N, C-alpha and C positions, 0 to 999 in steps of 0.2 A: 674746775677749772685748769688747764695745761699750767704746768708750773712754769713754763716761760714768759706767758702772761703773767702769771703772779709776780715773777722777778722783775718784769719791766715794769709794772705798775711800783712795785716797792723802791727800785732803783733809780727811775729816769731821772731824779736830780744829783743821783752821785753814781754814776755808771761805772767810775774805777772802783768801785766797792765790790764789783760783780766778779766771780771766779771763775765761773762755769763759761761753758762755751757760747752761752748766750750771751755775752759781753759785745760783742759786736752790734745785734739788735739793740740793746739798751743803749747803747752809746749814740745809735742813729736815731731812736727814740726823743734822747734826750736833747740832740741837735734839731729835729723837727718841733718839740716842744719850744726850746729857744727861738727858733723862726717863728713859729705860729704867734707867739706870746708879742713879738714885734709887730706881726702884720695886724694884731688885734689892737695895737697901740698901746699894749700894757708892756711893763717894764718886766724884763728876764728875771727868773730866780736869781741869778748868777752868770758872771760874762764866762763865754766857752774857754776852758782851759784847752790850753797846748797841746797837754799829753791828750785830753779826748779826741782833740781836731787831728792828732797823729794817727791814734789808733782807729779812727773813722775807716779810714780805705776810703775816703773820698778824694778824688784827683785835685791836687793841689790848689788850682785854680779855684774849683768849688768851694775849699775849705778854706781860702783866703777870703772869698765873699761871704763865708756864713759868719768867720770871724770878726768880720767889719760892721754884719749888721748890728 
C-alpha cells in the first residue's frame, strides 16, 4: 500500500502530527471524516481545530461552514 494512504489512515484523527508533504491531504481527509460523521447523524470525534482549518487551504467561507457543522 502506498505510504501516503497508510499515513492518511494513521493520522486522519490527528492531522497536525503529520510532518510530511502529505499533511494537507491528511487534513482534508480529517475534515471530510468530520463532515461525513455529522451527515450520518454521528458525533464527530472532536471539534475541528482552528489550526487545521487554517492549514486546509479551503476558501474562508467554506472553512467557516465546515467549522459550524
